[in-house]
C-alpha positions in Angstrom: 9.9 8.7 -1.3 13.2 7.2 -0.1 14.4 3.6 0.7 17.5 3.4 2.9 17.9 7.2 2.4 18.0 6.9 -1.4 15.5 8.5 -3.8 13.0 5.8 -4.9 10.3 7.7 -6.7 7.3 10.0 -6.3 3.8 9.5 -5.0 0.9 12.0 -5.5 -2.0 11.4 -3.1 -5.3 13.2 -3.7 -8.5 13.2 -1.7 -11.6 13.0 -4.1 -15.3 12.7 -4.0 -15.9 14.7 -0.8 -13.4 12.5 1.1 -15.1 9.2 0.2 -12.0 8.2 -1.8 -8.3 8.8 -2.2 -6.3 8.3 -5.4 -2.6 7.6 -5.5 -0.3 8.1 -8.5 3.0 6.4 -7.9 6.2 6.4 -10.1 9.4 4.6 -9.0 12.9 5.9 -9.8 13.1 3.5 -12.8 9.9 4.8 -14.4 7.6 2.0 -13.2 4.0 3.3 -12.5 1.2 2.4 -10.2 -2.3 3.7 -9.4 -4.3 3.1 -6.3 -7.8 3.9 -5.2 -8.6 3.9 -1.5 -12.4 4.0 -0.9 -14.7 4.0 2.0 -17.3 1.2 2.1 -20.2 2.6 4.1 -22.0 -0.7 4.7 -18.9 -2.4 5.9 -17.7 0.8 7.7 -14.1 0.4 6.5 -11.6 1.4 3.9 -10.4 -0.7 1.0 -7.6 -0.3 -1.6 -7.2 -1.4 -5.2 -3.7 -1.2 -6.5 -2.6 -1.7 -10.1 0.8 -1.2 -11.7 2.2 -1.4 -15.2 3.3 -4.9 -14.2 -0.2 -6.1 -13.3 0.5 -9.6 -14.8 3.2 -10.2 -12.2 2.4 -11.1 -8.6 2.3 -7.9 -6.6 1.4 -5.8 -9.6 -2.3 -6.0 -8.7 -3.6 -6.0 -5.1 -6.8 -5.6 -3.2 -6.5 -4.9 0.6 -8.8 -3.9 3.4 -8.2 -1.9 6.5 -7.5 -4.3 9.4 -6.1 -2.0 12.1 -5.9 1.6 13.2 -3.2 2.5 15.8 -3.1 5.1 18.5 -0.3 6.9 16.8 -2.5 7.5 13.7 -1.0 4.5 11.8 -3.1 2.1 9.8 -2.6 -1.5 8.4 -4.2 -2.8 5.2 -4.1 -6.5 4.4 -5.0 -8.8 1.4 -3.8 -11.6 -0.8 -1.6 -11.3 -3.9 -3.3 -12.8 -6.9 -1.3 -15.5 -8.6 -1.7 -18.2 -11.3 -4.3 -20.9 -10.6 -3.0 -23.5 -8.1 -0.2 -21.2 -6.9 0.7 -20.8 -3.2 -1.4 -18.1 -1.4 0.7 -15.0 -0.6 -0.7 -12.6 2.1 0.3 -9.0 1.7 0.0 -6.2 4.3 0.9 -2.6 4.4 1.5 -0.6 7.6 1.5 3.2 7.3 2.9 5.1 10.3 3.1 8.9 10.5 6.5 10.0 11.7 5.6 13.7 11.8 3.1 16.0 9.9 5.1 15.7 6.7 6.6 12.1 6.8 5.0 8.7 6.7 6.8 5.3 7.1 5.4 2.6 4.8 6.3 -1.1 5.4 5.0 -3.7 3.0 5.4 -7.3 4.2 4.4 -10.7 2.7 3.6 -14.0 4.3 3.9 -17.4 2.6 2.5 -19.4 5.6 -0.9 -17.9 6.2 0.3 -15.0 8.4 2.4 -17.0 10.9 5.6 -15.2 9.8 6.1 -12.1 7.7 9.1 -10.8 5.7 9.8 -7.3 4.6 9.1 -6.6 0.9 9.3 -2.8 0.8 10.3 -0.3 3.4 10.1 3.4 2.5 9.6 6.9 3.9 7.3 9.3 2.1 8.0 13.0 2.7 5.6 15.8 1.6 7.0 18.0 -1.1 6.2 21.7 -0.5 
């Protein structure tokens, strides 16, 4: 994956359990790690994600999101809240995944501190399939 054209890490995505779930094994350029499980909820008829990093005690190191949009270009958007200490301000977190071609996906992660009225970019990357 790249950010502003610079190498930023690797991400291995694997479909498991007959397509009912997808795992993600992420490592950033500095050695930080994260794991994700996307899973299909048959009763809700939607996908959800659980994301945990080696920095899970920090805000953003642990996330739970649900699919909230599917776009005509094949893109998707997941949204949830970033857990924080009791009494802390609610932070919304959303990820938009947009296919650019059959081997490249644009990932934009944004956060909102005002209940979703405004959003600011937190992470903007391109993921390219390694052959």
